[in-house]
C-alpha positions in Angstrom: 1.1 7.8 -29.0 3.5 5.4 -27.1 3.1 5.1 -23.5 4.9 3.2 -20.6 3.6 0.0 -18.9 4.6 0.5 -15.3 4.3 -3.2 -14.7 6.1 -4.6 -17.6 9.2 -2.5 -17.7 12.3 -3.5 -19.5 14.4 -3.4 -16.4 12.7 -5.4 -13.6 13.2 -4.5 -9.9 16.5 -5.8 -8.5 18.2 -6.0 -12.0 21.2 -3.8 -12.2 21.5 -1.6 -15.4 24.9 0.0 -14.7 25.0 2.0 -18.0 21.5 3.3 -17.6 22.3 4.3 -13.9 25.4 6.0 -14.7 23.9 7.8 -17.8 21.0 9.1 -15.7 23.1 10.3 -12.9 25.5 12.0 -15.3 22.7 13.6 -17.2 21.0 14.8 -14.0 24.2 16.3 -12.8 24.7 18.0 -16.1 21.0 19.3 -16.2 21.5 21.0 -12.8 25.0 22.2 -13.5 23.4 24.2 -16.3 21.0 25.6 -13.8 23.7 26.5 -11.3 26.0 27.9 -13.9 24.1 31.1 -14.2 24.5 32.1 -10.5 28.1 33.4 -10.5 27.2 35.6 -13.5 24.5 37.4 -11.7 26.9 40.0 -10.2 28.3 40.6 -13.7 24.7 41.3 -15.0 24.2 43.6 -12.0 27.4 45.6 -12.7 27.4 45.7 -16.4 23.7 45.6 -17.3 22.2 47.4 -14.3 20.1 44.5 -13.1 18.6 44.9 -9.6 18.2 42.5 -6.7 14.5 42.4 -7.6 15.3 41.6 -11.2 17.6 38.6 -10.1 14.9 37.5 -7.8 12.3 37.5 -10.5 14.5 35.3 -12.7 14.6 32.8 -9.8 10.9 32.9 -9.5 10.5 32.5 -13.3 12.7 29.5 -13.3 10.8 27.9 -10.4 7.4 28.6 -11.9 8.4 27.1 -15.2 9.7 24.0 -13.5 6.6 23.6 -11.3 4.2 24.0 -14.3 6.2 21.5 -16.3 6.0 19.1 -13.3 2.2 19.4 -13.1 1.7 18.8 -16.8 4.6 16.5 -17.8 5.5 14.9 -14.4 4.1 11.6 -15.5 4.8 11.5 -19.1 8.0 9.3 -18.7 5.7 6.6 -17.4 4.2 6.6 -20.9 6.8 7.7 -23.4 9.7 6.1 -21.7 12.4 7.5 -19.4 15.0 7.8 -22.2 13.4 9.9 -24.8 11.7 12.1 -22.1 15.1 12.7 -20.5 16.7 13.6 -23.9 14.0 16.0 -24.4 14.7 17.7 -21.1 18.4 18.0 -22.1 17.4 19.6 -25.3 15.4 22.3 -23.5 18.2 23.0 -21.1 20.6 23.4 -24.1 18.2 25.9 -25.8 18.2 27.9 -22.5 22.0 27.9 -22.6 22.1 29.2 -26.2 19.7 32.0 -25.4 21.8 33.0 -22.4 25.0 33.4 -24.6 23.5 36.9 -25.3 22.2 38.5 -22.0 22.0 42.3 -22.0 18.5 42.7 -21.0 16.6 41.2 -18.1 13.9 39.8 -20.4 16.5 37.7 -22.1 17.7 36.4 -18.7 14.2 35.5 -17.7 13.5 33.8 -21.1 16.6 31.7 -20.7 15.8 30.7 -17.2 12.3 29.9 -18.2 13.7 27.4 -20.8 16.0 26.1 -18.1 13.0 25.6 -15.9 11.0 23.7 -18.5 14.0 21.4 -19.0 14.7 21.0 -15.3 11.0 20.1 -14.7 11.1 17.3 -17.2 14.5 16.1 -16.0 13.3 16.2 -12.3 10.7 13.6 -12.9 12.1 11.5 -15.8 15.8 11.4 -14.8 15.2 10.8 -11.1 12.7 7.9 -11.9 15.2 6.5 -14.4 17.9 6.6 -11.6 15.6 4.6 -9.2 14.7 2.2 -11.9 18.3 1.3 -12.8 19.9 1.7 -9.4 21.7 -1.4 -7.9 19.8 -3.2 -5.1 22.7 -2.7 -2.8 23.4 -0.5 -0.9 19.8 -0.1 -0.1 19.9 3.7 0.4 21.6 4.4 -3.0 18.4 4.9 -5.1 17.0 7.6 -2.7 20.3 9.3 -2.1 21.2 9.3 -5.8 17.7 10.5 -6.9 17.4 13.2 -4.2 20.9 14.5 -4.1 22.2 14.3 -7.6 20.3 17.6 -8.2 22.2 19.3 -5.3 25.5 17.9 -6.8 24.7 19.3 -10.2 23.9 22.8 -8.8 27.1 22.7 -6.8 29.3 21.5 -9.8 27.6 24.3 -12.0 28.3 27.1 -9.6 32.0 26.2 -8.8 32.8 25.5 -12.4 31.0 28.8 -13.6 32.7 30.7 -10.8 36.2 29.5 -11.9 35.6 30.1 -15.6 34.1 33.5 -15.0 37.0 34.7 -12.9 40.0 32.9 -14.6 38.9 31.9 -18.2 38.3 34.0 -21.4 34.9 35.2 -22.5 33.5 35.4 -18.9 29.9 35.9 -20.1 29.9 33.0 -22.6 32.5 30.2 -21.9 30.5 28.6 -19.1 27.4 28.2 -21.3 29.6 26.7 -24.1 31.1 24.2 -21.6 27.6 23.3 -20.2 26.3 22.8 -23.8 29.0 20.3 -24.3 28.1 18.5 -21.2 24.5 18.3 -22.2 25.5 16.7 -25.5 27.6 14.2 -24.0 24.8 13.4 -21.5 22.5 12.9 -24.5 24.8 10.6 -26.2 25.0 8.4 -23.0 21.3 8.2 -22.8 20.9 7.2 -26.5 23.1 4.0 -26.0 21.4 3.1 -22.5 18.6 0.6 -22.1 15.1 1.7 -21.5 13.6 0.8 -18.1 9.7 1.0 -18.9 7.6 -0.4 -21.8 5.7 2.0 -24.0 1.9 1.6 -23.9 -1.1 3.9 -24.8 -2.3 6.8 -22.7 0.4 9.5 -23.0 -2.1 12.3 -23.7 -4.2 11.5 -20.8 -1.2 11.8 -18.6 -0.9 15.5 -19.5 -3.9 16.4 -17.3 -2.5 17.9 -14.1 -2.9 15.4 -11.4 -1.0 15.0 -8.0 -0.9 11.5 -6.6 1.0 9.6 -4.1 0.4 6.0 -2.9 -2.0 6.0 0.1 0.5 4.2 2.3 2.8 7.1 2.4 0.4 10.1 2.5 0.9 10.3 6.3 4.4 11.3 5.6 3.5 14.3 3.4 3.1 17.1 6.0 6.6 16.6 7.4 8.0 16.1 3.9 6.5 19.3 2.8 8.0 21.2 5.8 11.5 19.7 5.0 11.3 20.5 1.3 9.7 23.9 1.6 12.3 25.2 4.1 15.5 23.8 2.4 14.5 24.7 -1.1 13.5 28.2 0.0 17.0 28.5 1.4 18.5 27.3 -1.9 16.5 30.0 -3.8 17.6 32.5 -1.3 21.3 31.6 -2.2 20.4 32.0 -5.9 18.6 35.3 -5.6 20.3 37.3 -2.7 23.7 35.7 -1.9 25.3 37.3 -5.0 24.6 40.7 -3.6 25.3 39.5 0.0 28.7 38.2 -0.8 29.6 41.5 -2.5 27.9 44.0 -0.1 27.9 42.2 3.3 30.9 39.8 3.0 33.0 42.3 0.8 34.1 40.0 -1.9 33.7 40.5 -5.7 35.2 37.2 -6.7 32.9 35.1 -9.0 34.6 31.9 -7.7 33.9 33.0 -4.0 30.2 33.4 -5.0 30.3 30.0 -6.8 31.8 28.5 -3.6 29.3 30.2 -1.4 26.4 28.6 -3.3 28.1 25.2 -3.7 28.9 25.3 0.1 25.2 24.9 0.6 24.4 22.3 -2.2 27.5 20.3 -2.2 27.5 19.0 1.5 24.0 17.9 0.9 25.4 15.0 -1.1 27.7 14.1 1.6 25.1 14.4 4.3 22.6 12.1 2.5 24.5 8.7 3.2 24.7 9.6 6.8 21.0 9.7 7.0 20.8 6.2 5.6 22.3 4.9 9.0 19.0 6.0 10.8 15.2 5.3 10.3 13.7 7.9 8.0 11.9 9.9 10.8 14.9 10.1 13.1 17.1 11.0 10.1 14.7 13.9 9.2 14.8 15.2 12.8 18.6 15.1 12.9 18.9 16.7 9.4 16.6 19.5 10.1 18.2 20.4 13.6 21.6 20.5 11.7 19.9 22.6 9.0 18.6 25.0 11.6 22.0 25.4 13.3 23.6 26.2 10.1 20.9 28.9 9.2 21.5 30.5 12.6 25.1 30.6 11.8 24.5 32.1 8.3 22.2 34.9 9.7 25.0 35.7 12.4 27.6 35.7 9.7 25.6 38.1 7.4 24.9 40.4 10.3 28.7 40.5 11.2 30.3 40.3 7.9 32.3 37.2 8.8 33.1 35.3 5.6 34.7 32.3 7.3 31.6 31.8 9.6 29.3 32.1 6.6 31.1 29.3 4.8 31.3 27.0 7.9 27.5 27.6 8.7 26.6 27.1 5.1 28.3 23.8 5.0 26.6 22.7 8.2 23.2 23.8 6.7 23.9 22.0 3.6 24.8 18.7 5.2 21.6 18.9 7.4 19.4 19.5 4.4 21.0 16.5 2.7 20.1 14.1 5.6 16.5 15.6 5.8 15.8 15.5 2.1 17.2 12.2 1.4 15.4 10.6 4.4 12.1 12.2 3.5 12.5 10.9 -0.1 13.5 7.3 1.3 10.2 7.4 3.3 8.0 8.1 0.3 9.8 5.5 -2.0 9.3 2.9 0.6 7.7 -0.1 -1.1 7.2 1.7 -4.5 7.0 0.2 -7.9 7.7 1.5 -11.4 4.4 3.0 -11.6 4.7 5.0 -8.4 8.1 6.6 -8.9 7.3 9.4 -11.4 4.2 10.6 -9.5 6.2 10.5 -6.2 9.0 12.5 -7.6 6.5 15.0 -9.3 5.0 15.6 -5.7 8.5 15.9 -4.3 9.6 18.6 -6.8 6.1 20.4 -6.6 6.7 20.8 -2.9 10.4 21.8 -3.5 9.7 24.3 -6.2 6.8 25.8 -4.3 9.3 26.4 -1.4 11.7 28.0 -4.0 9.1 30.1 -5.6 6.8 31.6 -2.9 9.4 32.9 -0.5 11.5 34.2 -3.3 8.6 36.1 -4.8 7.7 37.6 -1.4 11.4 38.4 -0.6 11.8 40.0 -4.0 9.0 42.3 -3.4 10.3 43.2 0.1 13.9 43.8 -1.1 13.2 47.4 -1.7 12.0 48.1 1.8 14.1 45.7 3.9 17.8 45.1 4.0 19.4 41.8 2.9 20.4 40.8 6.6 16.6 41.3 7.4 15.5 39.2 4.5 18.1 36.6 5.6 16.5 36.6 9.2 13.1 35.9 7.6 14.5 32.8 6.0 16.0 31.8 9.3 12.4 32.1 10.8 11.1 29.8 8.2 13.7 27.3 9.0 12.9 27.4 12.6 9.3 26.8 12.1 9.9 23.8 9.7 12.4 22.2 12.2 10.1 22.5 15.1 7.3 20.9 13.2 9.6 18.1 11.9 10.9 17.2 15.4 7.4 17.0 16.7 5.6 15.4 13.8 8.0 13.1 11.8 6.7 9.6 11.4 8.0 6.3 9.9 6.6 4.6 6.8 4.0 2.0 7.5 5.0 -1.6 7.8 4.1 -4.0 5.0 1.0 -6.2 5.4 3.1 -9.0 6.8 4.3 -6.8 9.5 7.8 -6.6 8.4 9.8 -3.4 9.4 10.3 -0.7 6.7 13.1 -1.5 4.3 16.0 0.9 4.7 
């Protein structure tokens, strides 16, 4: 079976492959737009099909578990089969998930569709992010880490806003968004088909399927703070998926699917804008700044939910989103310091394993507690998690090691 040589890739470090970079970015946006497109429909499913908050939470958990499992098994396969075919396979799984979600009237169908999306997102998270870093221009230096870490957030925001608008103003509110996303996925696959490969197939793909988590020794000291950043910020993202549909309707008194989509996008979208700001600082300093901003936003979100203040909710959500963008991109930048082609897929596998653990475990716990605790109380629990992660980051953030010659870390 073909496999990828990490040392003899088609695209060498420093070579700009514009088409491959653009295709990978567009495909990653489309992949996570598919994931985000379901969120504005959750309230329709609640109203028309009787789904509960616990049902919606389970679908978020199912998606996250599928993604996490796929990363553990297939996280390194693009190092062997190639970035391009692996990425196209990911788009195919996401497309199948959209097809299944065209006929949701039972929670089991929603869970199955989200499982397929989770499998596709898991493959895409590793293969497409590695493809982006392989093909990224050498300048600006922060572009690779920002594009690889924040394109996911952009895709989720685009999917949520587009879905909200189509559900509220378009025909066939339960179906049109999935048809549009299917079209985007097909266009993305066509772009990948005509893009150059960045790694060279070599034997060993079957061995790569054994679950193995590895990061280079030189950046292992960064993992504790990286884990804190990713666990807290992705937990909040899962909170927005699972509980904000009900919060927007019950606490903020809006039934607009577009408002719901904008609420989710207000957290994901500013992450993309915040990421380049973090590139102005050393990774550890940027993580501290980002997490302090994230915590400030979470405090505002909890206050807005408690008081029913929709404007405060949006403002605080934007602040939290920008803060997470700074923190996540700087954490990713630190891990990518000095990486080569062989390192990138394993590094991104670890990044997304931590991310989806953050999305899965709190959502599973909160879903079980939703029958006994109010949504504002659950939001307060997520605020407590943000506080713990921020304090740990401020105290423990560290810089990447310098290279053997003593040069400062590249930024």
